[in-house]
mmCIF file of the protein (N, C-alpha, C, O) and its ligand, coordinates in Angstrom:
data_MODEL
# 
_entry.id   MODEL 
# 
loop_
_entity.id 
_entity.type 
_entity.pdbx_number_of_molecules 
1 polymer     1 
2 non-polymer 1 
# 
_entity_poly.entity_id                      1 
_entity_poly.type                           'polypeptide(L)' 
_entity_poly.nstd_linkage                   no 
_entity_poly.nstd_monomer                   no 
_entity_poly.pdbx_seq_one_letter_code       MPPKKPEPARPRAEPRCPHCSARDAEVISLFGTQAMTLQYRCRKCATVFEAIKYD 
_entity_poly.pdbx_seq_one_letter_code_can   MPPKKPEPARPRAEPRCPHCSARDAEVISLFGTQAMTLQYRCRKCATVFEAIKYD 
_entity_poly.pdbx_strand_id                 A 
# 
loop_
_entity_poly_seq.entity_id 
_entity_poly_seq.num 
_entity_poly_seq.mon_id 
_entity_poly_seq.hetero 
1 1  MET n 
1 2  PRO n 
1 3  PRO n 
1 4  LYS n 
1 5  LYS n 
1 6  PRO n 
1 7  GLU n 
1 8  PRO n 
1 9  ALA n 
1 10 ARG n 
1 11 PRO n 
1 12 ARG n 
1 13 ALA n 
1 14 GLU n 
1 15 PRO n 
1 16 ARG n 
1 17 CYS n 
1 18 PRO n 
1 19 HIS n 
1 20 CYS n 
1 21 SER n 
1 22 ALA n 
1 23 ARG n 
1 24 ASP n 
1 25 ALA n 
1 26 GLU n 
1 27 VAL n 
1 28 ILE n 
1 29 SER n 
1 30 LEU n 
1 31 PHE n 
1 32 GLY n 
1 33 THR n 
1 34 GLN n 
1 35 ALA n 
1 36 MET n 
1 37 THR n 
1 38 LEU n 
1 39 GLN n 
1 40 TYR n 
1 41 ARG n 
1 42 CYS n 
1 43 ARG n 
1 44 LYS n 
1 45 CYS n 
1 46 ALA n 
1 47 THR n 
1 48 VAL n 
1 49 PHE n 
1 50 GLU n 
1 51 ALA n 
1 52 ILE n 
1 53 LYS n 
1 54 TYR n 
1 55 ASP n 
# 
loop_
_struct_asym.id 
_struct_asym.entity_id 
A 1 
B 2 
# 
loop_
_chem_comp.id 
_chem_comp.type 
_chem_comp.mon_nstd_flag 
ALA 'L-peptide linking' y 
ARG 'L-peptide linking' y 
ASP 'L-peptide linking' y 
CYS 'L-peptide linking' y 
GLN 'L-peptide linking' y 
GLU 'L-peptide linking' y 
GLY 'peptide linking'   y 
HIS 'L-peptide linking' y 
ILE 'L-peptide linking' y 
LEU 'L-peptide linking' y 
LYS 'L-peptide linking' y 
MET 'L-peptide linking' y 
PHE 'L-peptide linking' y 
PRO 'L-peptide linking' y 
SER 'L-peptide linking' y 
THR 'L-peptide linking' y 
TYR 'L-peptide linking' y 
VAL 'L-peptide linking' y 
ZN  non-polymer         . 
# 
_pdbx_entity_nonpoly.entity_id   2 
_pdbx_entity_nonpoly.name        ? 
_pdbx_entity_nonpoly.comp_id     ZN 
# 
_pdbx_nonpoly_scheme.asym_id         B 
_pdbx_nonpoly_scheme.entity_id       2 
_pdbx_nonpoly_scheme.mon_id          ZN 
_pdbx_nonpoly_scheme.ndb_seq_num     1 
_pdbx_nonpoly_scheme.pdb_seq_num     101 
_pdbx_nonpoly_scheme.auth_seq_num    101 
_pdbx_nonpoly_scheme.pdb_mon_id      ZN 
_pdbx_nonpoly_scheme.auth_mon_id     ZN 
_pdbx_nonpoly_scheme.pdb_strand_id   A 
_pdbx_nonpoly_scheme.pdb_ins_code    . 
# 
loop_
_atom_site.group_PDB 
_atom_site.id 
_atom_site.type_symbol 
_atom_site.label_atom_id 
_atom_site.label_alt_id 
_atom_site.label_comp_id 
_atom_site.label_asym_id 
_atom_site.label_entity_id 
_atom_site.label_seq_id 
_atom_site.pdbx_PDB_ins_code 
_atom_site.Cartn_x 
_atom_site.Cartn_y 
_atom_site.Cartn_z 
_atom_site.occupancy 
_atom_site.B_iso_or_equiv 
_atom_site.pdbx_formal_charge 
_atom_site.auth_seq_id 
_atom_site.auth_comp_id 
_atom_site.auth_asym_id 
_atom_site.auth_atom_id 
_atom_site.pdbx_PDB_model_num 
ATOM   1   N  N  . MET A 1 1  ? 83.915  92.736  91.575  1.00 0.00 ? 1   MET A N  1 
ATOM   2   C  CA . MET A 1 1  ? 84.415  92.643  92.891  1.00 0.00 ? 1   MET A CA 1 
ATOM   3   C  C  . MET A 1 1  ? 83.697  93.796  93.772  1.00 0.00 ? 1   MET A C  1 
ATOM   4   O  O  . MET A 1 1  ? 83.769  94.980  93.446  1.00 0.00 ? 1   MET A O  1 
ATOM   5   N  N  . PRO A 1 2  ? 83.049  93.379  94.836  1.00 0.00 ? 2   PRO A N  1 
ATOM   6   C  CA . PRO A 1 2  ? 82.336  94.278  95.542  1.00 0.00 ? 2   PRO A CA 1 
ATOM   7   C  C  . PRO A 1 2  ? 83.399  95.194  96.458  1.00 0.00 ? 2   PRO A C  1 
ATOM   8   O  O  . PRO A 1 2  ? 84.398  94.689  96.968  1.00 0.00 ? 2   PRO A O  1 
ATOM   9   N  N  . PRO A 1 3  ? 83.097  96.419  96.578  1.00 0.00 ? 3   PRO A N  1 
ATOM   10  C  CA . PRO A 1 3  ? 84.080  97.301  97.258  1.00 0.00 ? 3   PRO A CA 1 
ATOM   11  C  C  . PRO A 1 3  ? 83.997  96.887  98.801  1.00 0.00 ? 3   PRO A C  1 
ATOM   12  O  O  . PRO A 1 3  ? 82.950  96.911  99.447  1.00 0.00 ? 3   PRO A O  1 
ATOM   13  N  N  . LYS A 1 4  ? 85.144  96.536  99.260  1.00 0.00 ? 4   LYS A N  1 
ATOM   14  C  CA . LYS A 1 4  ? 85.318  96.154  100.669 1.00 0.00 ? 4   LYS A CA 1 
ATOM   15  C  C  . LYS A 1 4  ? 86.191  97.222  101.349 1.00 0.00 ? 4   LYS A C  1 
ATOM   16  O  O  . LYS A 1 4  ? 86.865  98.025  100.703 1.00 0.00 ? 4   LYS A O  1 
ATOM   17  N  N  . LYS A 1 5  ? 86.143  97.185  102.637 1.00 0.00 ? 5   LYS A N  1 
ATOM   18  C  CA . LYS A 1 5  ? 87.103  98.116  103.323 1.00 0.00 ? 5   LYS A CA 1 
ATOM   19  C  C  . LYS A 1 5  ? 88.501  97.668  103.026 1.00 0.00 ? 5   LYS A C  1 
ATOM   20  O  O  . LYS A 1 5  ? 88.910  96.539  103.297 1.00 0.00 ? 5   LYS A O  1 
ATOM   21  N  N  . PRO A 1 6  ? 89.209  98.602  102.460 1.00 0.00 ? 6   PRO A N  1 
ATOM   22  C  CA . PRO A 1 6  ? 90.640  98.262  102.121 1.00 0.00 ? 6   PRO A CA 1 
ATOM   23  C  C  . PRO A 1 6  ? 91.476  97.891  103.335 1.00 0.00 ? 6   PRO A C  1 
ATOM   24  O  O  . PRO A 1 6  ? 91.337  98.492  104.400 1.00 0.00 ? 6   PRO A O  1 
ATOM   25  N  N  . GLU A 1 7  ? 92.273  96.980  103.185 1.00 0.00 ? 7   GLU A N  1 
ATOM   26  C  CA . GLU A 1 7  ? 93.206  96.574  104.361 1.00 0.00 ? 7   GLU A CA 1 
ATOM   27  C  C  . GLU A 1 7  ? 94.569  97.135  104.044 1.00 0.00 ? 7   GLU A C  1 
ATOM   28  O  O  . GLU A 1 7  ? 94.902  97.247  102.864 1.00 0.00 ? 7   GLU A O  1 
ATOM   29  N  N  . PRO A 1 8  ? 95.346  97.481  104.981 1.00 0.00 ? 8   PRO A N  1 
ATOM   30  C  CA . PRO A 1 8  ? 96.718  98.052  104.728 1.00 0.00 ? 8   PRO A CA 1 
ATOM   31  C  C  . PRO A 1 8  ? 97.451  96.905  104.104 1.00 0.00 ? 8   PRO A C  1 
ATOM   32  O  O  . PRO A 1 8  ? 97.209  95.719  104.328 1.00 0.00 ? 8   PRO A O  1 
ATOM   33  N  N  . ALA A 1 9  ? 98.397  97.387  103.275 1.00 0.00 ? 9   ALA A N  1 
ATOM   34  C  CA . ALA A 1 9  ? 99.261  96.518  102.574 1.00 0.00 ? 9   ALA A CA 1 
ATOM   35  C  C  . ALA A 1 9  ? 100.381 95.987  103.487 1.00 0.00 ? 9   ALA A C  1 
ATOM   36  O  O  . ALA A 1 9  ? 101.346 96.671  103.828 1.00 0.00 ? 9   ALA A O  1 
ATOM   37  N  N  . ARG A 1 10 ? 100.165 94.669  103.865 1.00 0.00 ? 10  ARG A N  1 
ATOM   38  C  CA . ARG A 1 10 ? 101.281 94.203  104.769 1.00 0.00 ? 10  ARG A CA 1 
ATOM   39  C  C  . ARG A 1 10 ? 101.723 92.831  104.241 1.00 0.00 ? 10  ARG A C  1 
ATOM   40  O  O  . ARG A 1 10 ? 101.480 91.803  104.872 1.00 0.00 ? 10  ARG A O  1 
ATOM   41  N  N  . PRO A 1 11 ? 102.373 92.837  103.078 1.00 0.00 ? 11  PRO A N  1 
ATOM   42  C  CA . PRO A 1 11 ? 102.957 91.619  102.659 1.00 0.00 ? 11  PRO A CA 1 
ATOM   43  C  C  . PRO A 1 11 ? 103.765 90.837  103.584 1.00 0.00 ? 11  PRO A C  1 
ATOM   44  O  O  . PRO A 1 11 ? 104.673 91.419  104.176 1.00 0.00 ? 11  PRO A O  1 
ATOM   45  N  N  . ARG A 1 12 ? 103.555 89.573  103.795 1.00 0.00 ? 12  ARG A N  1 
ATOM   46  C  CA . ARG A 1 12 ? 104.216 88.869  104.831 1.00 0.00 ? 12  ARG A CA 1 
ATOM   47  C  C  . ARG A 1 12 ? 105.794 88.762  104.550 1.00 0.00 ? 12  ARG A C  1 
ATOM   48  O  O  . ARG A 1 12 ? 106.597 88.666  105.479 1.00 0.00 ? 12  ARG A O  1 
ATOM   49  N  N  . ALA A 1 13 ? 106.140 88.783  103.333 1.00 0.00 ? 13  ALA A N  1 
ATOM   50  C  CA . ALA A 1 13 ? 107.554 88.721  103.044 1.00 0.00 ? 13  ALA A CA 1 
ATOM   51  C  C  . ALA A 1 13 ? 107.831 89.513  101.731 1.00 0.00 ? 13  ALA A C  1 
ATOM   52  O  O  . ALA A 1 13 ? 106.914 89.737  100.942 1.00 0.00 ? 13  ALA A O  1 
ATOM   53  N  N  . GLU A 1 14 ? 108.941 89.878  101.535 1.00 0.00 ? 14  GLU A N  1 
ATOM   54  C  CA . GLU A 1 14 ? 109.425 90.599  100.308 1.00 0.00 ? 14  GLU A CA 1 
ATOM   55  C  C  . GLU A 1 14 ? 109.332 89.492  99.244  1.00 0.00 ? 14  GLU A C  1 
ATOM   56  O  O  . GLU A 1 14 ? 109.974 88.448  99.363  1.00 0.00 ? 14  GLU A O  1 
ATOM   57  N  N  . PRO A 1 15 ? 108.499 89.748  98.173  1.00 0.00 ? 15  PRO A N  1 
ATOM   58  C  CA . PRO A 1 15 ? 108.507 88.751  97.005  1.00 0.00 ? 15  PRO A CA 1 
ATOM   59  C  C  . PRO A 1 15 ? 109.794 88.748  96.226  1.00 0.00 ? 15  PRO A C  1 
ATOM   60  O  O  . PRO A 1 15 ? 110.584 89.690  96.268  1.00 0.00 ? 15  PRO A O  1 
ATOM   61  N  N  . ARG A 1 16 ? 109.969 87.717  95.551  1.00 0.00 ? 16  ARG A N  1 
ATOM   62  C  CA . ARG A 1 16 ? 111.250 87.687  94.811  1.00 0.00 ? 16  ARG A CA 1 
ATOM   63  C  C  . ARG A 1 16 ? 110.948 88.011  93.348  1.00 0.00 ? 16  ARG A C  1 
ATOM   64  O  O  . ARG A 1 16 ? 109.973 87.523  92.776  1.00 0.00 ? 16  ARG A O  1 
ATOM   65  N  N  . CYS A 1 17 ? 111.758 88.799  92.788  1.00 0.00 ? 17  CYS A N  1 
ATOM   66  C  CA . CYS A 1 17 ? 111.581 89.328  91.402  1.00 0.00 ? 17  CYS A CA 1 
ATOM   67  C  C  . CYS A 1 17 ? 111.789 88.013  90.501  1.00 0.00 ? 17  CYS A C  1 
ATOM   68  O  O  . CYS A 1 17 ? 112.800 87.321  90.616  1.00 0.00 ? 17  CYS A O  1 
ATOM   69  N  N  . PRO A 1 18 ? 110.767 87.724  89.608  1.00 0.00 ? 18  PRO A N  1 
ATOM   70  C  CA . PRO A 1 18 ? 110.993 86.575  88.805  1.00 0.00 ? 18  PRO A CA 1 
ATOM   71  C  C  . PRO A 1 18 ? 112.012 86.818  87.603  1.00 0.00 ? 18  PRO A C  1 
ATOM   72  O  O  . PRO A 1 18 ? 112.389 85.872  86.911  1.00 0.00 ? 18  PRO A O  1 
ATOM   73  N  N  . HIS A 1 19 ? 112.418 88.049  87.396  1.00 0.00 ? 19  HIS A N  1 
ATOM   74  C  CA . HIS A 1 19 ? 113.418 88.339  86.413  1.00 0.00 ? 19  HIS A CA 1 
ATOM   75  C  C  . HIS A 1 19 ? 114.757 88.302  86.854  1.00 0.00 ? 19  HIS A C  1 
ATOM   76  O  O  . HIS A 1 19 ? 115.584 87.648  86.220  1.00 0.00 ? 19  HIS A O  1 
ATOM   77  N  N  . CYS A 1 20 ? 115.105 89.010  88.002  1.00 0.00 ? 20  CYS A N  1 
ATOM   78  C  CA . CYS A 1 20 ? 116.477 88.954  88.532  1.00 0.00 ? 20  CYS A CA 1 
ATOM   79  C  C  . CYS A 1 20 ? 116.633 88.379  89.975  1.00 0.00 ? 20  CYS A C  1 
ATOM   80  O  O  . CYS A 1 20 ? 117.677 88.444  90.624  1.00 0.00 ? 20  CYS A O  1 
ATOM   81  N  N  . SER A 1 21 ? 115.513 87.829  90.383  1.00 0.00 ? 21  SER A N  1 
ATOM   82  C  CA . SER A 1 21 ? 115.569 87.139  91.804  1.00 0.00 ? 21  SER A CA 1 
ATOM   83  C  C  . SER A 1 21 ? 115.854 88.051  92.997  1.00 0.00 ? 21  SER A C  1 
ATOM   84  O  O  . SER A 1 21 ? 116.114 87.604  94.114  1.00 0.00 ? 21  SER A O  1 
ATOM   85  N  N  . ALA A 1 22 ? 115.793 89.343  92.706  1.00 0.00 ? 22  ALA A N  1 
ATOM   86  C  CA . ALA A 1 22 ? 116.114 90.309  93.814  1.00 0.00 ? 22  ALA A CA 1 
ATOM   87  C  C  . ALA A 1 22 ? 114.878 90.338  94.793  1.00 0.00 ? 22  ALA A C  1 
ATOM   88  O  O  . ALA A 1 22 ? 113.726 90.297  94.360  1.00 0.00 ? 22  ALA A O  1 
ATOM   89  N  N  . ARG A 1 23 ? 115.164 90.407  96.075  1.00 0.00 ? 23  ARG A N  1 
ATOM   90  C  CA . ARG A 1 23 ? 114.058 90.554  96.982  1.00 0.00 ? 23  ARG A CA 1 
ATOM   91  C  C  . ARG A 1 23 ? 114.093 92.127  97.332  1.00 0.00 ? 23  ARG A C  1 
ATOM   92  O  O  . ARG A 1 23 ? 114.397 92.510  98.462  1.00 0.00 ? 23  ARG A O  1 
ATOM   93  N  N  . ASP A 1 24 ? 113.800 92.909  96.412  1.00 0.00 ? 24  ASP A N  1 
ATOM   94  C  CA . ASP A 1 24 ? 113.915 94.310  96.597  1.00 0.00 ? 24  ASP A CA 1 
ATOM   95  C  C  . ASP A 1 24 ? 112.746 94.935  95.663  1.00 0.00 ? 24  ASP A C  1 
ATOM   96  O  O  . ASP A 1 24 ? 112.982 95.580  94.641  1.00 0.00 ? 24  ASP A O  1 
ATOM   97  N  N  . ALA A 1 25 ? 111.473 94.654  96.154  1.00 0.00 ? 25  ALA A N  1 
ATOM   98  C  CA . ALA A 1 25 ? 110.424 95.145  95.301  1.00 0.00 ? 25  ALA A CA 1 
ATOM   99  C  C  . ALA A 1 25 ? 109.499 96.124  96.157  1.00 0.00 ? 25  ALA A C  1 
ATOM   100 O  O  . ALA A 1 25 ? 109.399 95.990  97.377  1.00 0.00 ? 25  ALA A O  1 
ATOM   101 N  N  . GLU A 1 26 ? 108.871 97.056  95.487  1.00 0.00 ? 26  GLU A N  1 
ATOM   102 C  CA . GLU A 1 26 ? 107.911 97.893  96.140  1.00 0.00 ? 26  GLU A CA 1 
ATOM   103 C  C  . GLU A 1 26 ? 106.548 97.566  95.605  1.00 0.00 ? 26  GLU A C  1 
ATOM   104 O  O  . GLU A 1 26 ? 106.385 97.150  94.458  1.00 0.00 ? 26  GLU A O  1 
ATOM   105 N  N  . VAL A 1 27 ? 105.540 97.769  96.488  1.00 0.00 ? 27  VAL A N  1 
ATOM   106 C  CA . VAL A 1 27 ? 104.116 97.616  96.124  1.00 0.00 ? 27  VAL A CA 1 
ATOM   107 C  C  . VAL A 1 27 ? 103.658 98.784  95.232  1.00 0.00 ? 27  VAL A C  1 
ATOM   108 O  O  . VAL A 1 27 ? 103.758 99.941  95.640  1.00 0.00 ? 27  VAL A O  1 
ATOM   109 N  N  . ILE A 1 28 ? 103.177 98.503  94.066  1.00 0.00 ? 28  ILE A N  1 
ATOM   110 C  CA . ILE A 1 28 ? 102.708 99.516  93.242  1.00 0.00 ? 28  ILE A CA 1 
ATOM   111 C  C  . ILE A 1 28 ? 101.188 99.491  93.132  1.00 0.00 ? 28  ILE A C  1 
ATOM   112 O  O  . ILE A 1 28 ? 100.593 100.484 92.714  1.00 0.00 ? 28  ILE A O  1 
ATOM   113 N  N  . SER A 1 29 ? 100.533 98.363  93.503  1.00 0.00 ? 29  SER A N  1 
ATOM   114 C  CA . SER A 1 29 ? 99.164  98.291  93.498  1.00 0.00 ? 29  SER A CA 1 
ATOM   115 C  C  . SER A 1 29 ? 98.670  97.285  94.418  1.00 0.00 ? 29  SER A C  1 
ATOM   116 O  O  . SER A 1 29 ? 99.248  96.201  94.501  1.00 0.00 ? 29  SER A O  1 
ATOM   117 N  N  . LEU A 1 30 ? 97.634  97.559  95.126  1.00 0.00 ? 30  LEU A N  1 
ATOM   118 C  CA . LEU A 1 30 ? 97.062  96.542  96.015  1.00 0.00 ? 30  LEU A CA 1 
ATOM   119 C  C  . LEU A 1 30 ? 96.222  95.514  95.293  1.00 0.00 ? 30  LEU A C  1 
ATOM   120 O  O  . LEU A 1 30 ? 95.822  94.502  95.869  1.00 0.00 ? 30  LEU A O  1 
ATOM   121 N  N  . PHE A 1 31 ? 95.963  95.778  94.049  1.00 0.00 ? 31  PHE A N  1 
ATOM   122 C  CA . PHE A 1 31 ? 95.057  94.877  93.251  1.00 0.00 ? 31  PHE A CA 1 
ATOM   123 C  C  . PHE A 1 31 ? 95.813  94.374  92.004  1.00 0.00 ? 31  PHE A C  1 
ATOM   124 O  O  . PHE A 1 31 ? 96.203  95.175  91.155  1.00 0.00 ? 31  PHE A O  1 
ATOM   125 N  N  . GLY A 1 32 ? 96.002  93.162  91.903  1.00 0.00 ? 32  GLY A N  1 
ATOM   126 C  CA . GLY A 1 32 ? 96.608  92.594  90.763  1.00 0.00 ? 32  GLY A CA 1 
ATOM   127 C  C  . GLY A 1 32 ? 95.542  92.172  89.856  1.00 0.00 ? 32  GLY A C  1 
ATOM   128 O  O  . GLY A 1 32 ? 94.436  92.683  90.032  1.00 0.00 ? 32  GLY A O  1 
ATOM   129 N  N  . THR A 1 33 ? 95.695  91.320  88.913  1.00 0.00 ? 33  THR A N  1 
ATOM   130 C  CA . THR A 1 33 ? 94.767  90.819  88.025  1.00 0.00 ? 33  THR A CA 1 
ATOM   131 C  C  . THR A 1 33 ? 93.791  89.793  88.654  1.00 0.00 ? 33  THR A C  1 
ATOM   132 O  O  . THR A 1 33 ? 92.745  89.422  88.122  1.00 0.00 ? 33  THR A O  1 
ATOM   133 N  N  . GLN A 1 34 ? 94.248  89.396  89.814  1.00 0.00 ? 34  GLN A N  1 
ATOM   134 C  CA . GLN A 1 34 ? 93.422  88.423  90.545  1.00 0.00 ? 34  GLN A CA 1 
ATOM   135 C  C  . GLN A 1 34 ? 93.279  88.966  91.992  1.00 0.00 ? 34  GLN A C  1 
ATOM   136 O  O  . GLN A 1 34 ? 94.115  89.752  92.438  1.00 0.00 ? 34  GLN A O  1 
ATOM   137 N  N  . ALA A 1 35 ? 92.288  88.573  92.676  1.00 0.00 ? 35  ALA A N  1 
ATOM   138 C  CA . ALA A 1 35 ? 91.938  89.114  93.936  1.00 0.00 ? 35  ALA A CA 1 
ATOM   139 C  C  . ALA A 1 35 ? 93.103  88.891  94.942  1.00 0.00 ? 35  ALA A C  1 
ATOM   140 O  O  . ALA A 1 35 ? 93.347  89.710  95.829  1.00 0.00 ? 35  ALA A O  1 
ATOM   141 N  N  . MET A 1 36 ? 93.781  87.792  94.770  1.00 0.00 ? 36  MET A N  1 
ATOM   142 C  CA . MET A 1 36 ? 94.708  87.407  95.834  1.00 0.00 ? 36  MET A CA 1 
ATOM   143 C  C  . MET A 1 36 ? 96.138  87.838  95.480  1.00 0.00 ? 36  MET A C  1 
ATOM   144 O  O  . MET A 1 36 ? 97.100  87.337  96.063  1.00 0.00 ? 36  MET A O  1 
ATOM   145 N  N  . THR A 1 37 ? 96.274  88.757  94.534  1.00 0.00 ? 37  THR A N  1 
ATOM   146 C  CA . THR A 1 37 ? 97.630  89.164  94.141  1.00 0.00 ? 37  THR A CA 1 
ATOM   147 C  C  . THR A 1 37 ? 97.869  90.658  94.360  1.00 0.00 ? 37  THR A C  1 
ATOM   148 O  O  . THR A 1 37 ? 96.937  91.462  94.355  1.00 0.00 ? 37  THR A O  1 
ATOM   149 N  N  . LEU A 1 38 ? 99.064  90.984  94.539  1.00 0.00 ? 38  LEU A N  1 
ATOM   150 C  CA . LEU A 1 38 ? 99.524  92.372  94.673  1.00 0.00 ? 38  LEU A CA 1 
ATOM   151 C  C  . LEU A 1 38 ? 100.410 92.620  93.490  1.00 0.00 ? 38  LEU A C  1 
ATOM   152 O  O  . LEU A 1 38 ? 100.996 91.674  92.964  1.00 0.00 ? 38  LEU A O  1 
ATOM   153 N  N  . GLN A 1 39 ? 100.538 93.862  93.039  1.00 0.00 ? 39  GLN A N  1 
ATOM   154 C  CA . GLN A 1 39 ? 101.497 94.146  91.993  1.00 0.00 ? 39  GLN A CA 1 
ATOM   155 C  C  . GLN A 1 39 ? 102.698 94.842  92.599  1.00 0.00 ? 39  GLN A C  1 
ATOM   156 O  O  . GLN A 1 39 ? 102.597 95.789  93.379  1.00 0.00 ? 39  GLN A O  1 
ATOM   157 N  N  . TYR A 1 40 ? 103.771 94.345  92.217  1.00 0.00 ? 40  TYR A N  1 
ATOM   158 C  CA . TYR A 1 40 ? 105.090 94.882  92.696  1.00 0.00 ? 40  TYR A CA 1 
ATOM   159 C  C  . TYR A 1 40 ? 105.882 95.355  91.534  1.00 0.00 ? 40  TYR A C  1 
ATOM   160 O  O  . TYR A 1 40 ? 105.609 95.005  90.386  1.00 0.00 ? 40  TYR A O  1 
ATOM   161 N  N  . ARG A 1 41 ? 106.937 96.210  91.851  1.00 0.00 ? 41  ARG A N  1 
ATOM   162 C  CA . ARG A 1 41 ? 107.866 96.484  90.841  1.00 0.00 ? 41  ARG A CA 1 
ATOM   163 C  C  . ARG A 1 41 ? 109.174 96.401  91.491  1.00 0.00 ? 41  ARG A C  1 
ATOM   164 O  O  . ARG A 1 41 ? 109.411 96.983  92.549  1.00 0.00 ? 41  ARG A O  1 
ATOM   165 N  N  . CYS A 1 42 ? 110.098 95.618  90.807  1.00 0.00 ? 42  CYS A N  1 
ATOM   166 C  CA . CYS A 1 42 ? 111.401 95.418  91.277  1.00 0.00 ? 42  CYS A CA 1 
ATOM   167 C  C  . CYS A 1 42 ? 112.289 96.732  91.251  1.00 0.00 ? 42  CYS A C  1 
ATOM   168 O  O  . CYS A 1 42 ? 112.309 97.474  90.269  1.00 0.00 ? 42  CYS A O  1 
ATOM   169 N  N  . ARG A 1 43 ? 112.987 96.953  92.351  1.00 0.00 ? 43  ARG A N  1 
ATOM   170 C  CA . ARG A 1 43 ? 113.817 98.173  92.329  1.00 0.00 ? 43  ARG A CA 1 
ATOM   171 C  C  . ARG A 1 43 ? 115.051 98.016  91.570  1.00 0.00 ? 43  ARG A C  1 
ATOM   172 O  O  . ARG A 1 43 ? 115.674 99.019  91.222  1.00 0.00 ? 43  ARG A O  1 
ATOM   173 N  N  . LYS A 1 44 ? 115.436 96.906  91.298  1.00 0.00 ? 44  LYS A N  1 
ATOM   174 C  CA . LYS A 1 44 ? 116.714 96.634  90.583  1.00 0.00 ? 44  LYS A CA 1 
ATOM   175 C  C  . LYS A 1 44 ? 116.613 96.688  89.089  1.00 0.00 ? 44  LYS A C  1 
ATOM   176 O  O  . LYS A 1 44 ? 117.408 97.308  88.383  1.00 0.00 ? 44  LYS A O  1 
ATOM   177 N  N  . CYS A 1 45 ? 115.498 95.940  88.611  1.00 0.00 ? 45  CYS A N  1 
ATOM   178 C  CA . CYS A 1 45 ? 115.441 95.840  87.192  1.00 0.00 ? 45  CYS A CA 1 
ATOM   179 C  C  . CYS A 1 45 ? 113.956 96.406  86.672  1.00 0.00 ? 45  CYS A C  1 
ATOM   180 O  O  . CYS A 1 45 ? 113.573 96.277  85.509  1.00 0.00 ? 45  CYS A O  1 
ATOM   181 N  N  . ALA A 1 46 ? 113.282 96.975  87.598  1.00 0.00 ? 46  ALA A N  1 
ATOM   182 C  CA . ALA A 1 46 ? 112.047 97.713  87.214  1.00 0.00 ? 46  ALA A CA 1 
ATOM   183 C  C  . ALA A 1 46 ? 110.896 96.851  86.573  1.00 0.00 ? 46  ALA A C  1 
ATOM   184 O  O  . ALA A 1 46 ? 109.899 97.349  86.049  1.00 0.00 ? 46  ALA A O  1 
ATOM   185 N  N  . THR A 1 47 ? 111.159 95.428  86.679  1.00 0.00 ? 47  THR A N  1 
ATOM   186 C  CA . THR A 1 47 ? 110.046 94.552  86.213  1.00 0.00 ? 47  THR A CA 1 
ATOM   187 C  C  . THR A 1 47 ? 108.969 94.594  87.136  1.00 0.00 ? 47  THR A C  1 
ATOM   188 O  O  . THR A 1 47 ? 109.145 94.554  88.354  1.00 0.00 ? 47  THR A O  1 
ATOM   189 N  N  . VAL A 1 48 ? 107.672 94.686  86.496  1.00 0.00 ? 48  VAL A N  1 
ATOM   190 C  CA . VAL A 1 48 ? 106.545 94.676  87.252  1.00 0.00 ? 48  VAL A CA 1 
ATOM   191 C  C  . VAL A 1 48 ? 105.964 93.229  87.316  1.00 0.00 ? 48  VAL A C  1 
ATOM   192 O  O  . VAL A 1 48 ? 105.783 92.579  86.286  1.00 0.00 ? 48  VAL A O  1 
ATOM   193 N  N  . PHE A 1 49 ? 105.697 92.777  88.480  1.00 0.00 ? 49  PHE A N  1 
ATOM   194 C  CA . PHE A 1 49 ? 105.223 91.386  88.527  1.00 0.00 ? 49  PHE A CA 1 
ATOM   195 C  C  . PHE A 1 49 ? 104.096 91.275  89.650  1.00 0.00 ? 49  PHE A C  1 
ATOM   196 O  O  . PHE A 1 49 ? 103.802 92.228  90.371  1.00 0.00 ? 49  PHE A O  1 
ATOM   197 N  N  . GLU A 1 50 ? 103.555 90.149  89.720  1.00 0.00 ? 50  GLU A N  1 
ATOM   198 C  CA . GLU A 1 50 ? 102.449 90.000  90.798  1.00 0.00 ? 50  GLU A CA 1 
ATOM   199 C  C  . GLU A 1 50 ? 102.869 88.935  91.709  1.00 0.00 ? 50  GLU A C  1 
ATOM   200 O  O  . GLU A 1 50 ? 103.555 87.989  91.320  1.00 0.00 ? 50  GLU A O  1 
ATOM   201 N  N  . ALA A 1 51 ? 102.470 89.073  92.913  1.00 0.00 ? 51  ALA A N  1 
ATOM   202 C  CA . ALA A 1 51 ? 102.713 87.991  93.949  1.00 0.00 ? 51  ALA A CA 1 
ATOM   203 C  C  . ALA A 1 51 ? 101.488 87.810  94.802  1.00 0.00 ? 51  ALA A C  1 
ATOM   204 O  O  . ALA A 1 51 ? 100.706 88.722  95.070  1.00 0.00 ? 51  ALA A O  1 
ATOM   205 N  N  . ILE A 1 52 ? 101.372 86.489  95.233  1.00 0.00 ? 52  ILE A N  1 
ATOM   206 C  CA . ILE A 1 52 ? 100.123 86.279  95.963  1.00 0.00 ? 52  ILE A CA 1 
ATOM   207 C  C  . ILE A 1 52 ? 100.167 86.916  97.336  1.00 0.00 ? 52  ILE A C  1 
ATOM   208 O  O  . ILE A 1 52 ? 101.190 86.869  98.020  1.00 0.00 ? 52  ILE A O  1 
ATOM   209 N  N  . LYS A 1 53 ? 99.080  87.500  97.730  1.00 0.00 ? 53  LYS A N  1 
ATOM   210 C  CA . LYS A 1 53 ? 98.941  88.253  98.946  1.00 0.00 ? 53  LYS A CA 1 
ATOM   211 C  C  . LYS A 1 53 ? 98.464  87.144  99.914  1.00 0.00 ? 53  LYS A C  1 
ATOM   212 O  O  . LYS A 1 53 ? 97.445  86.499  99.667  1.00 0.00 ? 53  LYS A O  1 
ATOM   213 N  N  . TYR A 1 54 ? 99.145  86.951  100.917 1.00 0.00 ? 54  TYR A N  1 
ATOM   214 C  CA . TYR A 1 54 ? 98.771  86.028  101.988 1.00 0.00 ? 54  TYR A CA 1 
ATOM   215 C  C  . TYR A 1 54 ? 97.929  86.623  103.056 1.00 0.00 ? 54  TYR A C  1 
ATOM   216 O  O  . TYR A 1 54 ? 98.165  87.734  103.531 1.00 0.00 ? 54  TYR A O  1 
ATOM   217 N  N  . ASP A 1 55 ? 96.938  85.862  103.427 1.00 0.00 ? 55  ASP A N  1 
ATOM   218 C  CA . ASP A 1 55 ? 96.056  86.203  104.558 1.00 0.00 ? 55  ASP A CA 1 
ATOM   219 C  C  . ASP A 1 55 ? 95.299  87.665  104.166 1.00 0.00 ? 55  ASP A C  1 
ATOM   220 O  O  . ASP A 1 55 ? 94.501  88.177  104.952 1.00 0.00 ? 55  ASP A O  1 
HETATM 221 ZN ZN . ZN  B 2 .  ? 114.255 92.485  89.311  1.00 0.00 2 101 ZN  A ZN 1 
# 
């Protein structure tokens, strides 16, 4: 992946935790395992998951 100018993390909506369905997650990484994903950690159950970054 070529280094590009990083863009500010502005997720369009709070992602839903796949474990407890809470919409209370914080971004822990701007880069997931794929280019279009962000890594989040649920504040309720501490599950780390990825969600698609829009636009
Ligand atoms: Zn959760």
